[in-house]
TIKOLVO-922961 format. One record per residue (C-alpha): residue number from 1; residue in three letters; chain; x, y, z. Coordinates in steps of 0.001 Angstrom, whole numbers, plus 524288, in hexadecimal, padded with zeros to 5 digits. Layout:
REM residues N
   vexdren   guvex   vexlo       u       v       w
       NUM     ALA       A       X       Y       Z
...
This chain:
REM residues 256
   vexdren   guvex   vexlo       u       v       w
         1     MET       A   FE45C   55EDC   1D770
         2     PRO       A   FE5FD   55792   1CA8B
         3     PHE       A   FE272   55BD3   1BCE2
         4     ILE       A   FE070   553D5   1B093
         5     ASN       A   FDE4C   5577D   1A264
         6     VAL       A   FD097   55463   19DA4
         7     GLN       A   FCC2F   55857   19002
         8     GLY       A   FD770   56204   18FBA
         9     THR       A   FD314   567EE   19C8C
        10     ASN       A   FDB38   56847   1A8FD
        11     THR       A   FD1D1   561FA   1B289
        12     HIS       A   FD318   56296   1C140
        13     TYR       A   FCEB4   557E4   1CA76
        14     LEU       A   FCFDA   5538B   1D888
        15     GLN       A   FD233   545B5   1DD2D
        16     ASN       A   FD297   53EF2   1EA40
        17     ASP       A   FDF8B   537FF   1E7E4
        18     ASP       A   FE834   532B7   1DD2F
        19     ILE       A   FDFC3   52B48   1D37F
        20     LEU       A   FE1F5   51CAB   1D54F
        21     VAL       A   FDE9D   512FB   1CA96
        22     ASP       A   FD9DC   508C6   1D44C
        23     ARG       A   FCFAA   511F0   1DA41
        24     PRO       A   FC254   51533   1D44C
        25     SER       A   FC0DA   52355   1D008
        26     MET       A   FB649   52D6B   1D212
        27     VAL       A   FB522   53A72   1CAF3
        28     PHE       A   FAD91   545DD   1D0E3
        29     VAL       A   FA75F   55069   1C85A
        30     HIS       A   FA33C   55D61   1CE50
        31     GLY       A   F9702   56532   1CB92
        32     ALA       A   F9451   57233   1C4C6
        33     GLY       A   F9E98   57C5E   1C7F4
        34     GLY       A   FA580   572D4   1D0E9
        35     THR       A   FB315   56D06   1D1CD
        36     SER       A   FB9C1   560C6   1D6A8
        37     LYS       A   FBA36   56702   1E42C
        38     MET       A   FABE0   56391   1E5D2
        39     TRP       A   FB050   5558B   1E82B
        40     VAL       A   FBBCC   55751   1F182
        41     ARG       A   FB496   55119   1FCF5
        42     GLN       A   FB1B1   54533   1F4AC
        43     LEU       A   FBFBE   54426   1EFE3
        44     SER       A   FC471   543CE   1FDEA
        45     GLY       A   FB958   53BE4   203BC
        46     ILE       A   FB720   5303F   1FAAA
        47     LYS       A   FC0E6   52521   1FBD5
        48     GLY       A   FC62B   51A6E   1F2FC
        49     TYR       A   FC497   520BC   1E5AC
        50     ASN       A   FCB65   529BA   1DC10
        51     LEU       A   FC37D   5363C   1DDCD
        52     ILE       A   FC4C0   540E6   1D39C
        53     ALA       A   FBD6F   54DD3   1D231
        54     LEU       A   FBFA8   55661   1C643
        55     ASP       A   FBD40   56490   1C2F3
        56     LEU       A   FB513   56516   1B690
        57     PRO       A   FBA0F   56E07   1AB90
        58     GLY       A   FB9BE   57C51   1AF89
        59     HIS       A   FB768   578BA   1BDC8
        60     GLY       A   FC0A6   5799A   1C946
        61     ARG       A   FCEB2   57827   1C4BE
        62     SER       A   FCB9A   5718E   1B7C8
        63     GLU       A   FCE04   578A4   1AB14
        64     GLY       A   FC402   57932   1A039
        65     THR       A   FB63F   57E86   19F8E
        66     ALA       A   FA9A3   57A73   1A611
        67     VAL       A   FA031   5745E   19C52
        68     ASP       A   F9170   57491   19BB0
        69     THR       A   F8E1C   5665B   19901
        70     ILE       A   F8E8C   55AB1   1A21C
        71     ASN       A   F9314   5520F   196DC
        72     GLU       A   F9F64   55A20   194E1
        73     TYR       A   FA2AB   55990   1A354
        74     SER       A   FA00D   54AF5   1A38B
        75     GLU       A   FA941   54897   19831
        76     PHE       A   FB393   550E3   19EE1
        77     VAL       A   FB29F   548A3   1AB32
        78     TRP       A   FB3DD   53C68   1A2D9
        79     GLN       A   FC035   541B0   19C7E
        80     PHE       A   FC564   5456B   1A9FE
        81     VAL       A   FC3A2   53771   1AEB3
        82     GLN       A   FCA4F   53247   1A27E
        83     ALA       A   FD5BE   53B85   1A47F
        84     LEU       A   FD77F   53635   1B24D
        85     GLU       A   FD671   52832   1AD25
        86     LEU       A   FCD5F   5246F   1B842
        87     GLY       A   FC6A2   518E9   1B1EB
        88     SER       A   FB90B   51666   1B773
        89     PHE       A   FB459   51FDC   1C1DB
        90     VAL       A   FA8F0   524F6   1C9D0
        91     ILE       A   FA3D5   53253   1C5D5
        92     ALA       A   F9E1E   53BB2   1CFD8
        93     GLY       A   F97D1   548BE   1CD15
        94     HIS       A   F9128   553B6   1D46F
        95     SER       A   F85E5   55B2F   1CE29
        96     MET       A   F8B02   55EA8   1C07A
        97     GLY       A   F95AD   554B1   1C31F
        98     GLY       A   F8AFC   54AA4   1C531
        99     ALA       A   F85AB   54DBE   1B7B4
       100     ILE       A   F9355   54C16   1B22E
       101     ALA       A   F94B5   53F0F   1B93F
       102     MET       A   F87DA   53A05   1B3C8
       103     GLU       A   F8B54   53DF3   1A5DF
       104     LEU       A   F9851   5370B   1A7AF
       105     ALA       A   F9156   52AE0   1AC7C
       106     LEU       A   F889A   52AF6   1A080
       107     ALA       A   F940B   52CCD   1972E
       108     TYR       A   F9E1A   523B6   19D6C
       109     PRO       A   F96F1   519E1   1A614
       110     ASN       A   FA127   50F36   1A48E
       111     ALA       A   FABC7   51805   1AA19
       112     LEU       A   FA498   51A9F   1B6CE
       113     ASP       A   FA408   5129C   1C33E
       114     GLY       A   F9960   51B2D   1C901
       115     MET       A   F93A7   528B9   1CA15
       116     ILE       A   F9100   5320D   1D567
       117     ILE       A   F8793   53D65   1D38F
       118     VAL       A   F8706   5481E   1DDDD
       119     ASP       A   F7C16   55245   1DDF1
       120     SER       A   F78DD   55149   1CF96
       121     GLY       A   F6E42   54CCF   1C63D
       122     ALA       A   F6AFB   5476A   1B8D9
       123     SER       A   F66E5   55535   1B4F2
       124     LEU       A   F6CBA   561B8   1BA80
       125     ARG       A   F6461   56D0E   1B608
       126     VAL       A   F6963   57A35   1BADC
       127     ASN       A   F60CD   5856F   1BF58
       128     PRO       A   F600D   58EEA   1B3A5
       129     MET       A   F62A7   59A58   1BCBF
       130     VAL       A   F6FE6   59476   1C039
       131     LEU       A   F7365   5936A   1B1D5
       132     GLU       A   F6EF3   5A164   1AF7F
       133     VAL       A   F7795   5A67E   1BA7C
       134     LEU       A   F8338   59F0A   1B52B
       135     ALA       A   F8097   5A3FD   1A761
       136     ARG       A   F828D   5B1BD   1ACCA
       137     GLY       A   F8FCD   5ADB6   1B22B
       138     GLU       A   F8ACC   5AE3D   1C01D
       139     TYR       A   F8AC0   5A401   1CAE2
       140     PRO       A   F7E44   59D0F   1CF2C
       141     LEU       A   F817D   59F2E   1DD78
       142     GLU       A   F747E   599DB   1E237
       143     ILE       A   F784B   58BFA   1DE6A
       144     VAL       A   F8149   58B20   1EA34
       145     LYS       A   F7638   58AB5   1F412
       146     TYR       A   F6FA1   57FF7   1EC32
       147     SER       A   F7C0A   577DB   1EB84
       148     TYR       A   F7D00   57473   1F9E7
       149     SER       A   F7481   56EA8   2047B
       150     PHE       A   F6B01   57760   20BAE
       151     LYS       A   F73D7   57500   21769
       152     ALA       A   F7FFB   57AB6   210F6
       153     THR       A   F866A   5856E   218E4
       154     ALA       A   F885B   5936D   2146A
       155     VAL       A   F96FF   590EA   21433
       156     VAL       A   F9572   5858B   20AB6
       157     LEU       A   F8CA5   58D6D   201BB
       158     LYS       A   F95AF   5992F   201F4
       159     ARG       A   FA161   590BF   1FE77
       160     ALA       A   F99BE   58A84   1F34D
       161     LEU       A   F95CE   597DE   1EE21
       162     GLU       A   FA3EE   59C73   1EE3C
       163     GLU       A   FA809   58FFE   1E733
       164     LEU       A   F9DA0   591F0   1DCD2
       165     LYS       A   FA306   59F64   1D993
       166     THR       A   FB0A1   599E2   1D6EB
       167     VAL       A   FAB85   5926A   1CB11
       168     PRO       A   FA9B8   59A1A   1BE5D
       169     SER       A   F9B54   59BF1   1BB68
       170     GLU       A   F9D4B   59688   1ADAD
       171     VAL       A   FA132   5897B   1B3AB
       172     TYR       A   F9467   588DB   1BB1A
       173     ARG       A   F8D17   58CFA   1AEDE
       174     ALA       A   F92EF   581F2   1A6C6
       175     ASP       A   F90DB   577EB   1B184
       176     PHE       A   F82D2   57BB3   1B44D
       177     ARG       A   F7FB8   57B9C   1A5CB
       178     ALA       A   F8545   56DE0   1A536
       179     CYS       A   F7CA7   569F8   1B0A5
       180     ASP       A   F7092   5707D   1AAEC
       181     ASN       A   F71E8   568E3   19E3D
       182     PHE       A   F7463   55BE6   1A502
       183     ASN       A   F695C   55205   1A4DF
       184     ILE       A   F6B21   54348   1A491
       185     MET       A   F5E50   53F8E   1AB05
       186     ASP       A   F5B4F   536B2   19F7C
       187     ARG       A   F68D1   53050   19FD1
       188     VAL       A   F6D2D   52F97   1ADF4
       189     GLY       A   F66A6   52256   1AF63
       190     ASN       A   F7067   51D0E   1A582
       191     ILE       A   F7B4A   51E3C   1AF7A
       192     ASN       A   F7D5D   510D4   1B557
       193     LEU       A   F8873   512D8   1BEEF
       194     PRO       A   F8980   5122A   1CDB3
       195     ALA       A   F853F   51FDD   1D18E
       196     LEU       A   F84C7   52797   1DE29
       197     VAL       A   F7B70   53324   1DE5A
       198     LEU       A   F7DCA   53CE6   1E947
       199     CYS       A   F7571   548BB   1EC56
       200     GLY       A   F7539   552D3   1F714
       201     GLN       A   F683B   55265   1FE23
       202     ASP       A   F6716   5613B   1FD2B
       203     ASP       A   F6B95   56265   1EEF2
       204     GLN       A   F6429   56DAB   1E8B3
       205     MET       A   F6BC5   56E08   1DBE2
       206     THR       A   F6965   55FD9   1D801
       207     PRO       A   F5EDD   55B7A   1E193
       208     VAL       A   F5DEF   54DB7   1E6E2
       209     LYS       A   F53E3   54A0F   1DC7B
       210     TYR       A   F5EBF   54B1B   1D23E
       211     SER       A   F66DF   540F3   1D958
       212     ASN       A   F5B02   53873   1DBD6
       213     TYR       A   F589D   5383F   1CD32
       214     LEU       A   F66A7   5345D   1CA82
       215     SER       A   F6622   529AD   1D495
       216     LYS       A   F59D1   523F9   1CE9B
       217     GLU       A   F5EF3   524A3   1C0AD
       218     LEU       A   F6C85   51F11   1C363
       219     ALA       A   F6B6C   51046   1C415
       220     GLN       A   F76B6   50E52   1CD9E
       221     SER       A   F7549   51A39   1D64C
       222     THR       A   F7675   51CF3   1E4C1
       223     PHE       A   F7064   52987   1E9DE
       224     VAL       A   F7586   5306C   1F5F6
       225     LEU       A   F6F5C   53CC4   1FB76
       226     ILE       A   F7914   5456F   202AB
       227     ALA       A   F7315   54C1E   20E7F
       228     ASP       A   F764A   55A5C   211B1
       229     ALA       A   F7BAE   55CCB   2040A
       230     GLY       A   F773C   5649E   1F858
       231     HIS       A   F7C9D   564EB   1EA90
       232     MET       A   F8AB5   56450   1EF5A
       233     ALA       A   F896F   55795   1F6D1
       234     MET       A   F97B8   55394   1F543
       235     LEU       A   F9BEF   5607A   1FB70
       236     GLU       A   F912D   56188   20598
       237     GLN       A   F917C   55388   20AA0
       238     PRO       A   F9E45   54D99   205B6
       239     GLU       A   F9EC8   5429F   20FB0
       240     ARG       A   F912B   53DC3   20C27
       241     VAL       A   F93FB   53ED5   1FD9F
       242     ASN       A   FA113   537FC   1FF29
       243     LYS       A   F9AF8   52CDE   206D1
       244     ALA       A   F90C0   52A9A   1FC4D
       245     ILE       A   F9AF8   52B0A   1F185
       246     GLN       A   FA447   52207   1F8DD
       247     ILE       A   F99AB   517CE   1FAF1
       248     PHE       A   F9564   518C0   1ECBE
       249     LEU       A   FA337   51773   1E761
       250     ASP       A   FA6A7   50C19   1F021
       251     GLN       A   F9A42   504C3   1EC56
       252     ALA       A   F9986   50847   1DDE7
       253     LEU       A   FA7AC   50554   1DAE9
       254     LEU       A   FA7B2   4F903   1E338
       255     VAL       A   F9C46   4F3B2   1DB52
       256     LYS       A   FA35A   4F70F   1CEC2
């Protein structure tokens, strides 16, 4: 499990193999309160690329402090990529990570080969009640049942609830504030990169209409709806998500 210094911060990341200079690279960014572990099924299931998933500052095994703006996270990811000397790459993000990916695409379009957005949107307003609970230092436990498909088992939901409680509430507070203040609806159309938009059919946190909007605004987009998945599509239906990503990467990078 490697670490690298980014902006003076010891940053943890996972990778599928040794990074090879003759292979295209893809960087995965997790969502609010998440870690690189959210992408383990993608790291093991997608073939032919350097696959890297980082823990954002203050998340997982990374040092530092969670921040409350998407721009700061985006710049951190950029510095992470520079520290690894990856060259051009594909950026992928889930939920808040999708917001980070889109800000990165707006700031550094010439460095990107493509973009993958999973269960996210051009605006990510957060229910005020969730922010109020977090402001009290408590956990918004009800978000778990809205994060998975209606078909999710009690075991899956219980495990997710236990995982939520392992993350300091101040991390969720910073992340959800960053999401709440994020809105690029007037700029997302400026992104002109090959883009894959994925959304769980049962997503209640960022409903399908959010992804439909992205797909319409992004000039080079492909939209894939993931059946029997909610807001955690890459965890709920990893094989379907991996297949869509594999096809996109193979086609987008072949064209390039």
